[in-house]
C-alpha positions as CSV (number, residue, x, y, z in Angstrom):
1,M,12.3,-27.3,0.5
2,G,9.4,-25.1,1.5
3,Q,6.0,-25.4,-0.2
4,N,3.0,-23.2,-0.7
5,L,0.3,-24.0,1.8
6,I,-3.4,-23.8,1.1
7,R,-4.4,-20.2,1.6
8,P,-7.9,-18.9,2.4
9,K,-9.7,-17.3,-0.5
10,I,-9.5,-13.5,-0.3
11,D,-12.6,-11.5,-1.1
12,G,-14.8,-8.7,0.3
13,S,-15.9,-10.9,3.2
14,N,-12.4,-11.2,4.8
15,C,-10.5,-8.2,3.5
16,I,-10.6,-4.6,4.7
17,V,-9.6,-1.5,2.7
18,V,-7.2,0.8,4.7
19,V,-7.5,4.4,3.6
20,P,-4.9,6.8,5.1
21,A,-6.1,10.4,4.7
22,F,-4.4,13.7,5.5
23,N,-6.4,16.8,4.5
24,E,-8.3,15.0,1.8
25,E,-11.8,16.4,2.4
26,K,-12.2,17.3,-1.3
27,S,-11.5,13.8,-2.7
28,L,-12.4,11.5,0.1
29,G,-16.1,11.5,-0.4
30,S,-15.9,10.2,-4.0
31,V,-13.3,7.6,-3.0
32,L,-15.4,6.2,-0.2
33,A,-18.6,6.3,-2.3
34,G,-17.0,3.9,-4.8
35,L,-15.6,1.6,-2.1
36,V,-18.9,1.4,-0.2
37,E,-20.9,0.9,-3.4
38,S,-18.6,-2.1,-4.1
39,G,-19.6,-3.6,-0.7
40,L,-16.1,-3.4,0.7
41,R,-15.4,-2.8,4.5
42,C,-13.3,0.3,4.9
43,V,-11.3,1.9,7.7
44,V,-10.2,5.6,7.2
45,I,-7.2,6.8,9.2
46,D,-7.5,10.5,9.6
47,D,-3.8,11.4,9.9
48,G,-4.0,14.6,11.9
49,S,-6.0,16.5,9.3
50,T,-6.9,20.1,9.9
51,D,-9.7,20.2,7.4
52,G,-13.0,18.3,7.2
53,T,-11.6,14.9,6.4
54,S,-13.2,13.2,9.5
55,R,-16.5,14.9,8.8
56,I,-16.6,13.5,5.3
57,A,-15.7,10.0,6.5
58,R,-18.5,10.1,9.1
59,Q,-21.0,10.5,6.2
60,F,-20.3,6.9,5.1
61,P,-20.7,3.5,6.8
62,V,-16.9,3.1,7.4
63,D,-14.7,2.8,10.5
64,L,-12.8,6.0,11.4
65,L,-9.6,6.2,13.4
66,R,-8.1,9.6,14.2
67,L,-4.5,10.4,14.9
68,P,-3.9,13.5,17.1
69,V,-1.0,14.7,14.8
70,N,0.3,14.0,11.4
71,F,2.3,10.7,11.5
72,G,2.7,10.4,7.7
73,V,1.3,7.7,5.4
74,G,3.4,4.9,6.9
75,G,2.2,5.7,10.5
76,A,-1.4,5.9,9.4
77,L,-1.1,2.6,7.5
78,R,0.5,0.8,10.4
79,L,-2.5,1.8,12.6
80,G,-4.9,0.6,9.8
81,F,-3.1,-2.7,9.6
82,K,-3.3,-3.1,13.4
83,F,-7.0,-2.5,13.1
84,A,-7.2,-5.2,10.4
85,V,-5.3,-7.7,12.6
86,A,-7.3,-6.9,15.7
87,N,-10.5,-7.5,13.9
88,N,-9.4,-10.8,12.4
89,F,-9.3,-9.9,8.7
90,E,-7.3,-12.2,6.5
91,A,-6.1,-9.4,4.3
92,A,-6.0,-5.7,3.8
93,I,-5.9,-3.4,0.8
94,Q,-3.8,-0.3,0.9
95,F,-5.8,2.4,-0.9
96,D,-5.0,6.2,-1.2
97,A,-7.6,8.8,-0.4
98,D,-6.6,11.2,-3.2
99,G,-8.6,9.6,-6.0
100,Q,-5.6,8.0,-7.8
101,H,-6.7,4.5,-7.2
102,E,-9.8,3.0,-8.8
103,H,-12.0,0.8,-6.6
104,H,-13.0,-1.6,-9.4
105,E,-9.3,-2.6,-9.8
106,I,-9.5,-4.2,-6.3
107,E,-11.0,-7.3,-8.0
108,S,-7.7,-7.6,-10.0
109,L,-5.8,-7.8,-6.7
110,F,-8.2,-10.4,-5.3
111,R,-7.9,-12.6,-8.5
112,E,-4.1,-12.4,-8.4
113,A,-3.9,-13.2,-4.7
114,N,-6.1,-16.2,-5.1
115,A,-4.4,-17.5,-8.2
116,S,-0.9,-17.1,-7.0
117,G,-1.2,-17.5,-3.2
118,A,1.1,-14.5,-2.9
119,D,1.5,-12.7,0.4
120,L,1.8,-9.3,-1.2
121,V,0.1,-8.2,-4.5
122,I,1.1,-4.8,-5.9
123,G,-1.1,-2.9,-8.3
124,S,1.4,-1.6,-11.0
125,R,1.0,1.4,-13.2
126,F,3.7,0.1,-15.5
127,R,2.4,-3.3,-16.6
128,S,-0.2,-1.7,-18.8
129,T,-0.1,0.8,-21.6
130,A,-3.0,2.7,-20.0
131,I,-1.0,4.3,-17.2
132,G,-3.5,7.2,-16.7
133,Q,-0.8,9.4,-15.1
134,E,1.7,12.0,-16.3
135,I,5.1,11.0,-14.9
136,S,8.2,13.1,-15.5
137,F,11.3,11.6,-17.0
138,S,13.4,12.2,-13.9
139,R,10.8,10.6,-11.7
140,R,10.5,7.6,-14.1
141,V,14.3,7.1,-13.9
142,A,14.2,7.1,-10.1
143,M,11.3,4.8,-10.0
144,S,13.0,2.4,-12.4
145,A,16.1,2.3,-10.2
146,L,14.1,1.5,-7.1
147,A,12.1,-1.2,-9.0
148,S,15.4,-2.8,-10.1
149,M,16.5,-3.0,-6.5
150,A,13.2,-4.4,-5.4
151,T,13.3,-7.0,-8.2
152,R,16.6,-8.2,-6.8
153,Y,15.4,-8.6,-3.3
154,T,12.1,-10.1,-4.0
155,N,13.3,-12.5,-6.8
156,T,10.4,-11.4,-9.0
157,R,10.1,-8.7,-11.6
158,I,8.9,-5.5,-10.0
159,T,7.9,-2.6,-12.2
160,D,6.3,-0.3,-9.6
161,S,8.0,-0.5,-6.2
162,T,6.4,2.8,-5.0
163,S,2.8,1.9,-5.8
164,G,0.5,2.6,-2.8
165,F,-2.1,0.2,-4.1
166,R,-1.5,-3.2,-2.5
167,L,-3.1,-6.3,-1.0
168,V,-1.3,-7.8,2.0
169,R,-2.4,-11.0,3.6
170,R,-1.6,-12.9,6.8
171,P,0.9,-13.6,8.2
172,L,2.7,-10.8,6.4
173,L,-0.2,-8.5,7.4
174,E,0.9,-9.0,11.0
175,E,4.4,-7.9,10.2
176,F,3.1,-4.8,8.5
177,A,1.0,-4.0,11.6
178,S,4.0,-4.3,13.9
179,H,7.0,-3.2,11.8
180,L,6.0,-1.3,8.7
181,P,8.5,1.5,8.2
182,T,6.8,4.9,8.6
183,H,9.1,7.3,6.8
184,Y,8.9,8.4,3.2
185,L,9.1,5.3,0.9
186,G,9.2,3.1,3.9
187,D,5.6,2.0,3.5
188,T,6.2,1.1,-0.2
189,F,9.7,0.5,-1.5
190,E,11.4,-0.4,1.8
191,A,8.5,-2.6,3.0
192,L,8.7,-4.4,-0.3
193,V,12.4,-5.1,0.2
194,L,11.8,-6.3,3.8
195,T,9.1,-8.6,2.4
196,G,11.5,-10.1,-0.1
197,R,14.3,-10.5,2.4
198,A,11.9,-12.5,4.7
199,K,11.1,-14.8,1.8
200,Y,7.4,-13.8,1.4
201,Q,6.0,-14.2,-2.1
202,V,5.4,-11.0,-4.0
203,T,3.6,-10.5,-7.3
204,E,2.3,-7.6,-9.4
205,V,-0.8,-7.1,-11.5
206,A,-1.5,-4.3,-14.0
207,T,-3.8,-1.6,-12.7
208,R,-4.8,1.8,-13.9
209,M,-4.3,4.8,-11.7
210,S,-5.5,8.4,-12.3
211,E,-4.1,11.8,-11.5
212,R,-4.8,13.3,-8.1
213,A,-8.2,15.1,-8.3
214,F,-7.1,17.7,-5.8
215,G,-3.9,18.8,-4.0
216,S,-0.4,17.8,-4.7
217,S,2.4,15.6,-3.4
218,S,3.6,16.4,0.1
219,A,7.3,16.2,-0.9
220,S,9.1,18.8,-3.1
221,R,11.4,17.6,-5.9
222,L,14.5,18.4,-3.9
223,A,13.1,16.8,-0.8
224,A,12.0,13.7,-2.7
225,V,15.6,13.2,-4.0
226,S,16.9,13.4,-0.5
227,L,14.3,11.0,0.8
228,I,14.9,8.5,-2.0
229,A,18.6,8.5,-1.2
230,R,17.7,7.9,2.5
231,A,15.5,4.9,1.6
232,V,18.2,3.4,-0.6
233,L,20.8,3.7,2.1
234,A,18.4,2.2,4.6
235,V,17.9,-0.8,2.3
236,L,21.6,-1.2,1.5
237,F,22.7,-1.0,5.2
238,G,19.8,-2.9,6.7
239,L,18.7,0.0,8.9
240,S,15.1,-1.1,9.2
241,Q,13.8,-3.7,11.6
242,P,13.6,-7.0,9.6
243,F,10.3,-8.9,9.2
244,E,10.0,-12.4,10.7
245,P,10.7,-15.0,8.0
246,S,7.7,-16.4,6.1
247,P,6.5,-19.6,7.8
248,N,5.2,-21.0,4.5
249,R,8.5,-21.2,2.7
250,D,12.1,-22.0,3.3
């Protein structure tokens, strides 16, 4: 029988915030201002932006990595996680550049990670009555179905499998740096399933998320349906490269 090992305490001294950004010049400044004010180390991944995203990032004391073309959120995150591993961070926070996530909620992720020893902590919109976002009925149905699948694979109750607000710690962080799926929903739902299959511990904590301050989702409704179906098929047929099993548990 495996057992939980003593894990290093996660806080702002050994955790970096990874911020993927594609054409987010209008919202990135306020996002980084809040993170920097909180004393958190940040790395911005400019995912092939054609606007002033990099210019805004350079106005703050953060690390900036630029991709020559748009790789998508998953590709940008993988680069950010590689940066975290290369710079010996114990954990990384996945944090959107569009203003939906609130920097003060990161403390909730720290508390949950330290209390539970979990490898992956998800900030869930649906464990609180204060959701802060308008979500259509059809989208809620799809998200509920994905959450049910994720619950089965992780052996824990998941309410928000597509949340992009997460804390991931070593050694799972190294798996994310090497093998995080980069297609739509690969970095959220599919990564969560791969984490569960490899027997890493997953938990959720209630967090509030806001509406996007600017812009809109990159996928149309029809495209989203197609991409959700693709993610489900990838999970059911094991099309993604598996993660190495957790060394801390049987």
